[in-house]
MIPA-895750 format. One record per residue (C-alpha): residue in three letters; x, y, z; residue number from 1; chain. Coordinates in steps of 0.05 Angstrom, whole numbers, plus 5000, padded with zeros to 4 digits. Layout:
BEGIN
SEBA; residuo; x; y; z; num; cadena
SEBA; ALA; X; Y; Z; NUM; A
...
end
This chain:
BEGIN
SEBA; residuo; x; y; z; num; cadena
SEBA; PRO; 5000; 5000; 5000; 1; A
SEBA; ALA; 5024; 5070; 4983; 2; A
SEBA; ARG; 5021; 5095; 5054; 3; A
SEBA; HIS; 5076; 5046; 5075; 4; A
SEBA; PHE; 5125; 5071; 5023; 5; A
SEBA; ASP; 5145; 5137; 4993; 6; A
SEBA; THR; 5114; 5136; 4924; 7; A
SEBA; ARG; 5174; 5172; 4893; 8; A
SEBA; THR; 5233; 5137; 4926; 9; A
SEBA; THR; 5199; 5072; 4949; 10; A
SEBA; GLU; 5231; 5081; 5017; 11; A
SEBA; PRO; 5190; 5055; 5076; 12; A
SEBA; VAL; 5157; 5111; 5115; 13; A
SEBA; SER; 5118; 5117; 5179; 14; A
SEBA; PHE; 5044; 5135; 5173; 15; A
SEBA; PHE; 4981; 5157; 5208; 16; A
SEBA; LEU; 4906; 5143; 5204; 17; A
SEBA; SER; 4860; 5199; 5183; 18; A
SEBA; SER; 4790; 5175; 5199; 19; A
SEBA; LEU; 4748; 5130; 5242; 20; A
SEBA; GLU; 4738; 5084; 5183; 21; A
SEBA; GLU; 4813; 5076; 5174; 22; A
SEBA; LEU; 4822; 5062; 5248; 23; A
SEBA; LEU; 4768; 5008; 5250; 24; A
SEBA; ALA; 4794; 4976; 5186; 25; A
SEBA; TRP; 4866; 4974; 5209; 26; A
SEBA; GLN; 4899; 4905; 5210; 27; A
SEBA; PRO; 4972; 4884; 5218; 28; A
SEBA; ASN; 5005; 4882; 5150; 29; A
SEBA; SER; 5070; 4849; 5129; 30; A
SEBA; ASN; 5086; 4911; 5086; 31; A
SEBA; ASP; 5088; 4948; 5151; 32; A
SEBA; ASP; 5141; 4909; 5189; 33; A
SEBA; PHE; 5190; 4967; 5182; 34; A
SEBA; ASN; 5145; 5007; 5229; 35; A
SEBA; VAL; 5149; 4958; 5287; 36; A
SEBA; SER; 5198; 4979; 5341; 37; A
SEBA; THR; 5256; 4932; 5350; 38; A
SEBA; VAL; 5280; 4960; 5417; 39; A
SEBA; PRO; 5246; 4937; 5481; 40; A
SEBA; LEU; 5233; 4989; 5536; 41; A
SEBA; ALA; 5296; 4989; 5579; 42; A
SEBA; LYS; 5288; 4986; 5654; 43; A
SEBA; CYS; 5309; 5047; 5694; 44; A
SEBA; GLN; 5303; 5075; 5764; 45; A
SEBA; PRO; 5262; 5104; 5794; 46; A
SEBA; LEU; 5203; 5068; 5764; 47; A
SEBA; LEU; 5151; 5109; 5728; 48; A
SEBA; ARG; 5098; 5090; 5779; 49; A
SEBA; SER; 5140; 5120; 5836; 50; A
SEBA; LYS; 5111; 5183; 5867; 51; A
SEBA; ARG; 5168; 5228; 5843; 52; A
SEBA; PRO; 5143; 5285; 5798; 53; A
SEBA; ARG; 5153; 5266; 5726; 54; A
SEBA; THR; 5170; 5301; 5661; 55; A
SEBA; LEU; 5132; 5289; 5596; 56; A
SEBA; VAL; 5155; 5317; 5529; 57; A
SEBA; CYS; 5103; 5327; 5475; 58; A
SEBA; HIS; 5138; 5333; 5407; 59; A
SEBA; ASP; 5100; 5376; 5358; 60; A
SEBA; MET; 5144; 5403; 5303; 61; A
SEBA; ARG; 5120; 5435; 5238; 62; A
SEBA; GLY; 5059; 5391; 5234; 63; A
SEBA; GLY; 5095; 5324; 5241; 64; A
SEBA; TYR; 5072; 5281; 5183; 65; A
SEBA; LEU; 5041; 5341; 5147; 66; A
SEBA; GLU; 5107; 5373; 5125; 67; A
SEBA; ASP; 5138; 5357; 5058; 68; A
SEBA; ARG; 5196; 5317; 5084; 69; A
SEBA; HIS; 5234; 5314; 5018; 70; A
SEBA; VAL; 5234; 5389; 5006; 71; A
SEBA; LEU; 5252; 5407; 5077; 72; A
SEBA; GLY; 5306; 5354; 5078; 73; A
SEBA; ARG; 5293; 5337; 5150; 74; A
SEBA; GLY; 5283; 5263; 5143; 75; A
SEBA; GLU; 5244; 5255; 5208; 76; A
SEBA; MET; 5195; 5206; 5180; 77; A
SEBA; PHE; 5244; 5161; 5144; 78; A
SEBA; ILE; 5251; 5094; 5178; 79; A
SEBA; GLN; 5321; 5079; 5152; 80; A
SEBA; GLY; 5348; 5149; 5159; 81; A
SEBA; SER; 5364; 5202; 5108; 82; A
SEBA; ALA; 5419; 5248; 5082; 83; A
SEBA; THR; 5396; 5308; 5123; 84; A
SEBA; ARG; 5441; 5366; 5139; 85; A
SEBA; ASN; 5432; 5400; 5207; 86; A
SEBA; PRO; 5373; 5356; 5230; 87; A
SEBA; TYR; 5332; 5363; 5293; 88; A
SEBA; VAL; 5354; 5311; 5344; 89; A
SEBA; PHE; 5330; 5300; 5415; 90; A
SEBA; TYR; 5381; 5269; 5461; 91; A
SEBA; HIS; 5365; 5293; 5532; 92; A
SEBA; TRP; 5329; 5229; 5549; 93; A
SEBA; GLN; 5358; 5226; 5619; 94; A
SEBA; TYR; 5313; 5285; 5639; 95; A
SEBA; ILE; 5246; 5258; 5615; 96; A
SEBA; ASP; 5199; 5202; 5635; 97; A
SEBA; ILE; 5147; 5200; 5578; 98; A
SEBA; PHE; 5152; 5221; 5505; 99; A
SEBA; VAL; 5090; 5237; 5464; 100; A
SEBA; TYR; 5092; 5243; 5388; 101; A
SEBA; PHE; 5038; 5293; 5368; 102; A
SEBA; SER; 5004; 5311; 5302; 103; A
SEBA; HIS; 4935; 5334; 5282; 104; A
SEBA; HIS; 4916; 5270; 5247; 105; A
SEBA; THR; 4862; 5227; 5280; 106; A
SEBA; VAL; 4910; 5171; 5299; 107; A
SEBA; THR; 4984; 5189; 5304; 108; A
SEBA; ILE; 5027; 5127; 5305; 109; A
SEBA; PRO; 5096; 5148; 5330; 110; A
SEBA; PRO; 5150; 5140; 5278; 111; A
SEBA; VAL; 5190; 5078; 5295; 112; A
SEBA; CYS; 5256; 5116; 5301; 113; A
SEBA; TRP; 5228; 5155; 5361; 114; A
SEBA; THR; 5203; 5092; 5395; 115; A
SEBA; ASN; 5269; 5057; 5385; 116; A
SEBA; VAL; 5312; 5112; 5414; 117; A
SEBA; ALA; 5265; 5128; 5471; 118; A
SEBA; HIS; 5260; 5055; 5491; 119; A
SEBA; ARG; 5336; 5049; 5490; 120; A
SEBA; ASN; 5337; 5103; 5543; 121; A
SEBA; GLY; 5280; 5074; 5585; 122; A
SEBA; VAL; 5228; 5125; 5563; 123; A
SEBA; PRO; 5158; 5101; 5542; 124; A
SEBA; VAL; 5127; 5131; 5479; 125; A
SEBA; LEU; 5054; 5151; 5469; 126; A
SEBA; GLY; 5017; 5163; 5404; 127; A
SEBA; THR; 4960; 5213; 5398; 128; A
SEBA; PHE; 4886; 5202; 5387; 129; A
SEBA; ILE; 4855; 5269; 5371; 130; A
SEBA; THR; 4788; 5296; 5347; 131; A
SEBA; GLU; 4779; 5369; 5328; 132; A
SEBA; TRP; 4730; 5419; 5298; 133; A
SEBA; THR; 4666; 5399; 5262; 134; A
SEBA; GLY; 4697; 5335; 5235; 135; A
SEBA; GLY; 4716; 5316; 5306; 136; A
SEBA; GLU; 4645; 5327; 5330; 137; A
SEBA; LYS; 4619; 5279; 5277; 138; A
SEBA; LEU; 4672; 5227; 5292; 139; A
SEBA; CYS; 4657; 5230; 5367; 140; A
SEBA; GLU; 4582; 5225; 5354; 141; A
SEBA; ALA; 4595; 5163; 5312; 142; A
SEBA; PHE; 4635; 5124; 5363; 143; A
SEBA; LEU; 4615; 5154; 5431; 144; A
SEBA; ALA; 4541; 5167; 5422; 145; A
SEBA; GLY; 4536; 5100; 5386; 146; A
SEBA; GLY; 4539; 5063; 5451; 147; A
SEBA; GLU; 4583; 5011; 5486; 148; A
SEBA; GLU; 4597; 4967; 5426; 149; A
SEBA; ALA; 4620; 5026; 5384; 150; A
SEBA; TYR; 4667; 5058; 5434; 151; A
SEBA; GLN; 4696; 4991; 5456; 152; A
SEBA; ALA; 4713; 4975; 5384; 153; A
SEBA; VAL; 4753; 5040; 5380; 154; A
SEBA; SER; 4790; 5028; 5446; 155; A
SEBA; GLU; 4807; 4957; 5427; 156; A
SEBA; GLN; 4835; 4979; 5360; 157; A
SEBA; LEU; 4878; 5032; 5393; 158; A
SEBA; ALA; 4905; 4981; 5442; 159; A
SEBA; ARG; 4920; 4932; 5385; 160; A
SEBA; ILE; 4957; 4986; 5346; 161; A
SEBA; ALA; 5001; 5004; 5406; 162; A
SEBA; GLN; 5015; 4930; 5418; 163; A
SEBA; HIS; 5031; 4916; 5345; 164; A
SEBA; TYR; 5079; 4975; 5335; 165; A
SEBA; ARG; 5107; 4965; 5405; 166; A
SEBA; PHE; 5097; 5035; 5433; 167; A
SEBA; ASP; 5066; 5047; 5501; 168; A
SEBA; GLY; 4998; 5080; 5498; 169; A
SEBA; TRP; 4960; 5143; 5480; 170; A
SEBA; LEU; 4949; 5216; 5493; 171; A
SEBA; VAL; 4874; 5227; 5482; 172; A
SEBA; ASN; 4855; 5297; 5459; 173; A
SEBA; VAL; 4781; 5313; 5446; 174; A
SEBA; GLU; 4780; 5386; 5423; 175; A
SEBA; ASN; 4708; 5393; 5400; 176; A
SEBA; THR; 4641; 5399; 5435; 177; A
SEBA; LEU; 4604; 5335; 5451; 178; A
SEBA; SER; 4530; 5318; 5452; 179; A
SEBA; ALA; 4499; 5295; 5517; 180; A
SEBA; ALA; 4500; 5223; 5492; 181; A
SEBA; ALA; 4573; 5227; 5471; 182; A
SEBA; VAL; 4599; 5259; 5534; 183; A
SEBA; ARG; 4561; 5208; 5577; 184; A
SEBA; ASN; 4601; 5153; 5544; 185; A
SEBA; LEU; 4668; 5188; 5547; 186; A
SEBA; PRO; 4689; 5165; 5617; 187; A
SEBA; PRO; 4671; 5092; 5603; 188; A
SEBA; PHE; 4709; 5097; 5537; 189; A
SEBA; LEU; 4771; 5123; 5574; 190; A
SEBA; ARG; 4765; 5068; 5627; 191; A
SEBA; HIS; 4758; 5014; 5574; 192; A
SEBA; LEU; 4816; 5042; 5533; 193; A
SEBA; THR; 4860; 5046; 5595; 194; A
SEBA; ALA; 4843; 4974; 5614; 195; A
SEBA; GLN; 4856; 4950; 5543; 196; A
SEBA; VAL; 4923; 4986; 5539; 197; A
SEBA; HIS; 4945; 4960; 5607; 198; A
SEBA; SER; 4927; 4890; 5585; 199; A
SEBA; ALA; 4961; 4893; 5516; 200; A
SEBA; VAL; 5023; 4934; 5533; 201; A
SEBA; PRO; 5064; 4922; 5597; 202; A
SEBA; GLY; 5069; 4989; 5633; 203; A
SEBA; GLY; 5021; 5021; 5582; 204; A
SEBA; LEU; 4992; 5090; 5594; 205; A
SEBA; VAL; 4931; 5132; 5574; 206; A
SEBA; ILE; 4934; 5207; 5588; 207; A
SEBA; TRP; 4876; 5255; 5578; 208; A
SEBA; TYR; 4886; 5326; 5552; 209; A
SEBA; ASP; 4849; 5382; 5588; 210; A
SEBA; SER; 4796; 5402; 5538; 211; A
SEBA; VAL; 4721; 5385; 5543; 212; A
SEBA; LEU; 4682; 5389; 5608; 213; A
SEBA; GLN; 4635; 5338; 5638; 214; A
SEBA; ASN; 4576; 5373; 5605; 215; A
SEBA; GLY; 4608; 5367; 5535; 216; A
SEBA; ALA; 4629; 5440; 5528; 217; A
SEBA; LEU; 4698; 5454; 5499; 218; A
SEBA; ARG; 4731; 5499; 5550; 219; A
SEBA; TRP; 4803; 5491; 5572; 220; A
SEBA; GLN; 4811; 5494; 5648; 221; A
SEBA; ASN; 4887; 5499; 5657; 222; A
SEBA; GLU; 4879; 5457; 5720; 223; A
SEBA; LEU; 4846; 5395; 5750; 224; A
SEBA; ASN; 4778; 5413; 5776; 225; A
SEBA; GLU; 4709; 5385; 5786; 226; A
SEBA; GLU; 4691; 5400; 5713; 227; A
SEBA; ASN; 4744; 5352; 5685; 228; A
SEBA; ARG; 4759; 5306; 5743; 229; A
SEBA; VAL; 4714; 5251; 5717; 230; A
SEBA; PHE; 4762; 5241; 5658; 231; A
SEBA; PHE; 4824; 5243; 5702; 232; A
SEBA; ASP; 4793; 5189; 5746; 233; A
SEBA; ALA; 4782; 5145; 5685; 234; A
SEBA; CYS; 4854; 5141; 5660; 235; A
SEBA; ASP; 4927; 5146; 5680; 236; A
SEBA; GLY; 4937; 5221; 5680; 237; A
SEBA; LEU; 4916; 5292; 5659; 238; A
SEBA; PHE; 4957; 5338; 5613; 239; A
SEBA; THR; 4933; 5408; 5629; 240; A
SEBA; ASN; 4927; 5467; 5582; 241; A
SEBA; TYR; 4981; 5520; 5585; 242; A
SEBA; ASN; 4949; 5585; 5609; 243; A
SEBA; TRP; 4953; 5571; 5683; 244; A
SEBA; LYS; 4973; 5615; 5741; 245; A
SEBA; GLU; 4999; 5594; 5809; 246; A
SEBA; GLU; 4929; 5591; 5839; 247; A
SEBA; HIS; 4912; 5537; 5787; 248; A
SEBA; LEU; 4970; 5496; 5812; 249; A
SEBA; GLU; 4949; 5505; 5884; 250; A
SEBA; ARG; 4878; 5481; 5870; 251; A
SEBA; THR; 4903; 5423; 5827; 252; A
SEBA; ARG; 4950; 5399; 5881; 253; A
SEBA; ARG; 4894; 5399; 5933; 254; A
SEBA; LEU; 4843; 5363; 5888; 255; A
SEBA; ALA; 4892; 5311; 5860; 256; A
SEBA; GLY; 4910; 5286; 5930; 257; A
SEBA; PRO; 4955; 5224; 5927; 258; A
SEBA; ARG; 4952; 5226; 5850; 259; A
SEBA; HIS; 4986; 5293; 5845; 260; A
SEBA; THR; 5043; 5265; 5803; 261; A
SEBA; ASP; 4992; 5240; 5752; 262; A
SEBA; VAL; 4976; 5313; 5734; 263; A
SEBA; TYR; 5023; 5338; 5679; 264; A
SEBA; VAL; 5020; 5414; 5679; 265; A
SEBA; GLY; 5027; 5439; 5607; 266; A
SEBA; VAL; 5085; 5485; 5589; 267; A
SEBA; ASP; 5084; 5514; 5518; 268; A
SEBA; VAL; 5156; 5530; 5500; 269; A
SEBA; PHE; 5130; 5577; 5444; 270; A
SEBA; ALA; 5095; 5617; 5500; 271; A
SEBA; ARG; 5030; 5624; 5461; 272; A
SEBA; GLY; 4975; 5658; 5501; 273; A
SEBA; ASP; 4979; 5683; 5572; 274; A
SEBA; VAL; 5031; 5635; 5599; 275; A
SEBA; VAL; 5088; 5633; 5650; 276; A
SEBA; GLY; 5156; 5628; 5619; 277; A
SEBA; GLY; 5170; 5598; 5551; 278; A
SEBA; GLY; 5233; 5599; 5508; 279; A
SEBA; PHE; 5296; 5606; 5550; 280; A
SEBA; ASP; 5250; 5626; 5608; 281; A
SEBA; THR; 5217; 5558; 5611; 282; A
SEBA; ASP; 5252; 5546; 5677; 283; A
SEBA; LYS; 5205; 5596; 5709; 284; A
SEBA; SER; 5146; 5550; 5693; 285; A
SEBA; LEU; 5183; 5489; 5718; 286; A
SEBA; ARG; 5202; 5522; 5783; 287; A
SEBA; LEU; 5129; 5537; 5800; 288; A
SEBA; ILE; 5105; 5468; 5779; 289; A
SEBA; ARG; 5157; 5433; 5822; 290; A
SEBA; GLN; 5142; 5477; 5882; 291; A
SEBA; HIS; 5073; 5446; 5881; 292; A
SEBA; ASP; 5100; 5375; 5872; 293; A
SEBA; LEU; 5066; 5365; 5805; 294; A
SEBA; SER; 5090; 5333; 5741; 295; A
SEBA; ALA; 5105; 5375; 5679; 296; A
SEBA; ALA; 5088; 5367; 5605; 297; A
SEBA; ILE; 5136; 5406; 5561; 298; A
SEBA; PHE; 5102; 5421; 5495; 299; A
SEBA; ALA; 5142; 5434; 5431; 300; A
SEBA; PRO; 5213; 5439; 5457; 301; A
SEBA; GLY; 5232; 5438; 5383; 302; A
SEBA; TRP; 5224; 5514; 5391; 303; A
SEBA; VAL; 5299; 5514; 5397; 304; A
SEBA; TYR; 5306; 5488; 5326; 305; A
SEBA; GLU; 5246; 5523; 5295; 306; A
SEBA; HIS; 5255; 5592; 5326; 307; A
SEBA; LEU; 5330; 5598; 5334; 308; A
SEBA; GLY; 5349; 5561; 5271; 309; A
SEBA; GLU; 5391; 5502; 5251; 310; A
SEBA; GLU; 5461; 5532; 5250; 311; A
SEBA; ASN; 5477; 5531; 5325; 312; A
SEBA; PHE; 5425; 5480; 5344; 313; A
SEBA; LEU; 5467; 5434; 5388; 314; A
SEBA; HIS; 5494; 5493; 5427; 315; A
SEBA; ASN; 5425; 5524; 5436; 316; A
SEBA; GLU; 5394; 5456; 5453; 317; A
SEBA; ASN; 5445; 5445; 5508; 318; A
SEBA; LYS; 5432; 5515; 5535; 319; A
SEBA; PHE; 5356; 5504; 5536; 320; A
SEBA; TRP; 5359; 5438; 5574; 321; A
SEBA; GLY; 5416; 5462; 5618; 322; A
SEBA; LEU; 5371; 5518; 5644; 323; A
SEBA; LEU; 5317; 5466; 5661; 324; A
SEBA; ALA; 5363; 5413; 5691; 325; A
SEBA; GLU; 5353; 5436; 5763; 326; A
SEBA; TYR; 5279; 5419; 5757; 327; A
SEBA; LEU; 5286; 5354; 5717; 328; A
SEBA; PRO; 5307; 5296; 5762; 329; A
SEBA; THR; 5344; 5244; 5722; 330; A
SEBA; HIS; 5332; 5169; 5719; 331; A
SEBA; SER; 5387; 5117; 5724; 332; A
SEBA; ILE; 5406; 5056; 5683; 333; A
SEBA; CYS; 5393; 4991; 5720; 334; A
SEBA; THR; 5413; 4936; 5672; 335; A
SEBA; LEU; 5479; 4910; 5645; 336; A
SEBA; PRO; 5513; 4906; 5597; 337; A
SEBA; LEU; 5520; 4980; 5582; 338; A
SEBA; ALA; 5553; 4998; 5517; 339; A
SEBA; THR; 5555; 5064; 5480; 340; A
SEBA; SER; 5598; 5103; 5430; 341; A
SEBA; PHE; 5557; 5166; 5445; 342; A
SEBA; SER; 5531; 5172; 5373; 343; A
SEBA; LEU; 5475; 5223; 5366; 344; A
SEBA; GLY; 5443; 5185; 5308; 345; A
SEBA; MET; 5467; 5238; 5259; 346; A
SEBA; GLY; 5532; 5266; 5233; 347; A
SEBA; THR; 5573; 5294; 5177; 348; A
SEBA; SER; 5605; 5226; 5163; 349; A
SEBA; ARG; 5594; 5153; 5183; 350; A
SEBA; PHE; 5649; 5119; 5223; 351; A
SEBA; LEU; 5662; 5046; 5238; 352; A
SEBA; ALA; 5718; 5022; 5284; 353; A
SEBA; GLY; 5748; 5092; 5282; 354; A
SEBA; LYS; 5751; 5096; 5206; 355; A
SEBA; GLU; 5710; 5142; 5163; 356; A
SEBA; GLU; 5667; 5096; 5121; 357; A
SEBA; GLU; 5625; 5147; 5084; 358; A
SEBA; ALA; 5629; 5223; 5080; 359; A
SEBA; GLY; 5566; 5265; 5078; 360; A
SEBA; PRO; 5509; 5283; 5125; 361; A
SEBA; TRP; 5463; 5230; 5151; 362; A
SEBA; TYR; 5407; 5224; 5202; 363; A
SEBA; ASP; 5378; 5161; 5234; 364; A
SEBA; LEU; 5349; 5169; 5304; 365; A
SEBA; SER; 5344; 5093; 5312; 366; A
SEBA; ALA; 5421; 5093; 5311; 367; A
SEBA; GLN; 5427; 5142; 5369; 368; A
SEBA; GLU; 5463; 5111; 5429; 369; A
SEBA; ILE; 5462; 5125; 5504; 370; A
SEBA; GLN; 5485; 5195; 5521; 371; A
SEBA; PRO; 5521; 5218; 5584; 372; A
SEBA; LEU; 5474; 5225; 5643; 373; A
SEBA; TYR; 5511; 5285; 5669; 374; A
SEBA; PRO; 5534; 5333; 5615; 375; A
SEBA; GLU; 5588; 5379; 5643; 376; A
SEBA; ARG; 5591; 5449; 5614; 377; A
SEBA; GLU; 5614; 5495; 5670; 378; A
SEBA; GLY; 5675; 5463; 5703; 379; A
SEBA; ARG; 5748; 5465; 5683; 380; A
SEBA; LEU; 5734; 5404; 5640; 381; A
SEBA; SER; 5673; 5403; 5595; 382; A
SEBA; THR; 5638; 5350; 5554; 383; A
SEBA; SER; 5611; 5362; 5484; 384; A
SEBA; PHE; 5598; 5326; 5419; 385; A
SEBA; CYS; 5652; 5315; 5367; 386; A
SEBA; LEU; 5624; 5306; 5297; 387; A
SEBA; GLN; 5692; 5307; 5263; 388; A
SEBA; ASP; 5717; 5241; 5292; 389; A
SEBA; ALA; 5681; 5181; 5321; 390; A
SEBA; TRP; 5692; 5108; 5337; 391; A
SEBA; CYS; 5624; 5085; 5312; 392; A
SEBA; GLY; 5566; 5124; 5283; 393; A
SEBA; GLY; 5570; 5199; 5273; 394; A
SEBA; SER; 5597; 5229; 5337; 395; A
SEBA; SER; 5639; 5216; 5398; 396; A
SEBA; LEU; 5643; 5247; 5467; 397; A
SEBA; ARG; 5695; 5303; 5472; 398; A
SEBA; LEU; 5726; 5321; 5539; 399; A
SEBA; GLN; 5766; 5385; 5538; 400; A
SEBA; GLY; 5793; 5436; 5586; 401; A
SEBA; THR; 5853; 5451; 5629; 402; A
SEBA; ILE; 5883; 5408; 5684; 403; A
SEBA; SER; 5922; 5450; 5734; 404; A
SEBA; PRO; 5996; 5434; 5745; 405; A
SEBA; GLY; 6005; 5386; 5802; 406; A
SEBA; GLU; 5933; 5362; 5799; 407; A
SEBA; GLU; 5935; 5286; 5797; 408; A
SEBA; ARG; 5864; 5268; 5782; 409; A
SEBA; VAL; 5804; 5302; 5750; 410; A
SEBA; ALA; 5738; 5266; 5744; 411; A
SEBA; ILE; 5678; 5276; 5698; 412; A
SEBA; ARG; 5614; 5241; 5719; 413; A
SEBA; LEU; 5581; 5204; 5661; 414; A
SEBA; PHE; 5529; 5155; 5685; 415; A
SEBA; SER; 5488; 5133; 5745; 416; A
SEBA; LEU; 5470; 5060; 5753; 417; A
SEBA; GLN; 5422; 5033; 5805; 418; A
SEBA; MET; 5434; 4959; 5813; 419; A
SEBA; PRO; 5470; 4912; 5861; 420; A
SEBA; ALA; 5545; 4918; 5850; 421; A
SEBA; PRO; 5568; 4853; 5816; 422; A
SEBA; PRO; 5627; 4816; 5848; 423; A
SEBA; LYS; 5666; 4824; 5783; 424; A
SEBA; LEU; 5657; 4877; 5730; 425; A
SEBA; PHE; 5694; 4881; 5664; 426; A
SEBA; LEU; 5701; 4951; 5635; 427; A
SEBA; THR; 5732; 4971; 5569; 428; A
SEBA; LEU; 5740; 5039; 5537; 429; A
SEBA; LEU; 5765; 5069; 5472; 430; A
SEBA; TYR; 5794; 5138; 5470; 431; A
SEBA; LYS; 5838; 5185; 5430; 432; A
SEBA; LEU; 5884; 5238; 5461; 433; A
SEBA; GLU; 5897; 5305; 5430; 434; A
SEBA; GLY; 5930; 5369; 5454; 435; A
SEBA; PRO; 6000; 5397; 5467; 436; A
SEBA; HIS; 6022; 5341; 5514; 437; A
SEBA; PRO; 5981; 5278; 5501; 438; A
SEBA; ASP; 6034; 5232; 5530; 439; A
SEBA; GLU; 6027; 5265; 5598; 440; A
SEBA; VAL; 5953; 5246; 5604; 441; A
SEBA; ALA; 5923; 5179; 5623; 442; A
SEBA; VAL; 5850; 5161; 5616; 443; A
SEBA; ALA; 5816; 5113; 5665; 444; A
SEBA; LEU; 5747; 5095; 5691; 445; A
SEBA; GLU; 5725; 5103; 5763; 446; A
SEBA; LEU; 5667; 5066; 5795; 447; A
SEBA; THR; 5634; 5092; 5858; 448; A
SEBA; THR; 5585; 5053; 5901; 449; A
SEBA; TRP; 5533; 5072; 5954; 450; A
SEBA; ASP; 5495; 5033; 6006; 451; A
SEBA; SER; 5430; 5008; 5976; 452; A
SEBA; GLY; 5389; 5050; 6024; 453; A
SEBA; THR; 5410; 5114; 5988; 454; A
SEBA; CYS; 5399; 5088; 5917; 455; A
SEBA; HIS; 5327; 5073; 5905; 456; A
SEBA; GLU; 5280; 5130; 5889; 457; A
SEBA; GLY; 5321; 5190; 5906; 458; A
SEBA; ASN; 5344; 5245; 5859; 459; A
SEBA; VAL; 5408; 5216; 5830; 460; A
SEBA; THR; 5434; 5286; 5817; 461; A
SEBA; SER; 5440; 5298; 5892; 462; A
SEBA; LEU; 5466; 5233; 5922; 463; A
SEBA; PRO; 5510; 5236; 5984; 464; A
SEBA; GLU; 5584; 5221; 5980; 465; A
SEBA; PRO; 5597; 5150; 5958; 466; A
SEBA; ASN; 5616; 5096; 6007; 467; A
SEBA; SER; 5671; 5070; 5961; 468; A
SEBA; ARG; 5711; 5091; 5901; 469; A
SEBA; HIS; 5739; 5036; 5857; 470; A
SEBA; HIS; 5794; 5045; 5807; 471; A
SEBA; PRO; 5793; 4984; 5762; 472; A
SEBA; ARG; 5862; 4956; 5746; 473; A
SEBA; PHE; 5882; 4950; 5674; 474; A
SEBA; LEU; 5891; 4880; 5647; 475; A
SEBA; PRO; 5950; 4866; 5601; 476; A
SEBA; ALA; 5908; 4812; 5569; 477; A
SEBA; PRO; 5833; 4797; 5571; 478; A
SEBA; PRO; 5810; 4744; 5620; 479; A
SEBA; PRO; 5802; 4675; 5588; 480; A
SEBA; GLY; 5727; 4677; 5592; 481; A
SEBA; LEU; 5724; 4740; 5551; 482; A
SEBA; SER; 5781; 4730; 5502; 483; A
SEBA; LYS; 5738; 4698; 5449; 484; A
SEBA; LEU; 5686; 4753; 5453; 485; A
SEBA; LEU; 5738; 4808; 5450; 486; A
SEBA; ALA; 5774; 4775; 5392; 487; A
SEBA; THR; 5713; 4790; 5349; 488; A
SEBA; CYS; 5717; 4864; 5368; 489; A
SEBA; ASP; 5765; 4914; 5339; 490; A
SEBA; ARG; 5813; 4929; 5396; 491; A
SEBA; GLY; 5832; 4999; 5374; 492; A
SEBA; SER; 5857; 5030; 5310; 493; A
SEBA; HIS; 5861; 5094; 5269; 494; A
SEBA; GLY; 5891; 5131; 5328; 495; A
SEBA; TRP; 5842; 5103; 5380; 496; A
SEBA; THR; 5868; 5067; 5441; 497; A
SEBA; SER; 5832; 5009; 5474; 498; A
SEBA; ARG; 5840; 4992; 5548; 499; A
end
């Protein structure tokens, strides 16, 4: 079918569903295997169901599927990547707990590249089910006012779609007025959809957007209140509209009670309407939201790319998220093995085993690897991306700065892991030294451990001093049990050193 492939290039593409008829007619299709995520959701700590306030990102950029991806050269929708110069990439996964792919089509199925990279970082991905305007009224009348059989058929199809493409649930956004019959069936529809998603997708989620009221009127509330609570009670969470003031947060916190972290307070980075913050002042919104112990929903952080332009995107993106970092508790990796070459899933060349394999720009989010949990930009040593040289993919991690004379050891924190410390741990690293005196610098890994009591659901950016610091000894030869495995790996070349 044409929707599975670009009609001009025959490349496989991700797609959406535009109508109730398309949704109800959907069936798994072998032509569509490219759209099924191949990366399971990685485990991380703290768990999503913990009562720590969460951060949701809702990605809405230039209409999503609607833009002419060939002309703009952005390649976002291409499953196997594209030759895109200066693409938009998101890589601050350590700061977020849920990712929503948003468009204005009735059923937005997240492009598989987003699901793959989010899952690799332990972040669940939601699609969007939206109804709008007059067409939305007719659609809702057809499946909600039609009674139990009609709305259950829709909820079951949505759950099947999430299960088939291996993403994690839905944002439900009804932005049109509803008849009395339709709004009466909306809470049972949400309950049934939530139950179906929970059954079909382990850890699945359904989140309701603050839009219609319990009487069917379309009137955004910017808070949880008695007019929209019935929908919040029927699913996993509420994503509020953006035009709130602090009194809205106070009332929401009181009414939500023990479910306060299930309320995601909307923050529009474009600052449309009467909002707090936005742009590089988005931290003002986050500060207030966290003061009331609520979760946050950051809408359209692609503002950095769309508003400020492509040229200095990576610098501006790091600045934007750096300003928010204080209010975005990170989550930790909790499974081994851990392997990364820090590739962003884009670059100006492709590298393999330290050698440039192909020159020219490329973009493939599915190929993005785990990024440092703690980017360092203000100390004497800083971390950044190097697109000019890499071990594998399109980029490597660059550490640069000045080490004072007489200073023996300088550490950069890269990752946080929450798991029992294994009795033996094999670590290997590949690096390249540059600068005026590379022979005077040694690179090593340090492992720190804490008592388990300090390592469960706390904010890993503010852990106490570790109980132990371990400096693994370098092995002149790999241990016998690993020699066969390591023999199949390139042990360093093209100026790269392996230890």
